[in-house]
C-alpha positions in Angstrom: -12.8 -6.7 4.2 -15.1 -7.7 1.5 -14.0 -9.1 -1.9 -15.2 -5.9 -3.5 -13.2 -3.6 -1.1 -10.2 -5.8 -1.5 -10.3 -5.4 -5.3 -10.8 -1.5 -4.9 -7.6 -1.5 -2.6 -5.7 -3.3 -5.3 -6.8 -0.7 -7.9 -6.0 2.2 -5.5 -2.5 0.9 -4.8 -1.9 0.8 -8.7 -3.5 4.2 -9.3 -1.2 5.7 -6.4 1.9 4.2 -8.1 2.5 2.1 -5.1 2.3 -1.2 -6.9 2.2 -2.2 -10.6 0.5 -5.6 -10.4 -1.5 -7.8 -8.0 1.6 -9.8 -7.6 3.5 -6.8 -6.3 0.6 -6.0 -4.1 1.0 -9.6 -2.6 4.8 -9.1 -2.1 4.1 -5.8 0.0 1.6 -7.6 2.1 4.0 -10.6 2.6 1.5 -13.1 1.0 1.7 -15.2 -2.0 0.0 -14.3 -5.4 -2.5 -17.0 -5.0 -3.5 -15.6 -1.6 -4.4 -12.4 -3.4 -6.5 -14.4 -5.9 -8.3 -16.1 -2.9 -8.9 -12.7 -1.2 -10.3 -11.2 -4.4 -12.8 -14.0 -4.2 -13.5 -14.4 -0.4 -12.4 -11.1 1.1 -9.6 -10.9 3.9 -9.4 -10.7 7.8 -9.1 -7.6 9.8 -5.3 -7.9 10.2 -4.9 -7.9 6.6 -7.3 -5.1 5.9 -5.3 -3.0 8.4 -2.1 -3.8 6.5 -3.8 -2.7 3.3 -4.8 0.6 4.9 -1.2 1.2 6.2 0.3 0.3 2.8 -2.0 2.6 0.8 -1.2 5.5 3.4 2.7 4.7 3.0 3.0 3.9 6.6 6.3 2.0 7.7 6.3 -0.9 10.1 6.0 -0.1 13.7 9.4 0.2 15.1 11.3 0.8 12.0 
């Protein structure tokens, strides 16, 4: 996922009322707030991109 798309995802999470801040998005992804800053600059890998899509679509973890 490109840095631009990651930033769009953060905005979409906030617009949907699923998170109030970048730090909350980080918590939902299970990463640090500093990692979000890095991803806004460098983008993220496929696994994180898939997790972002799942969170935006309100999907629960597999097997829960």
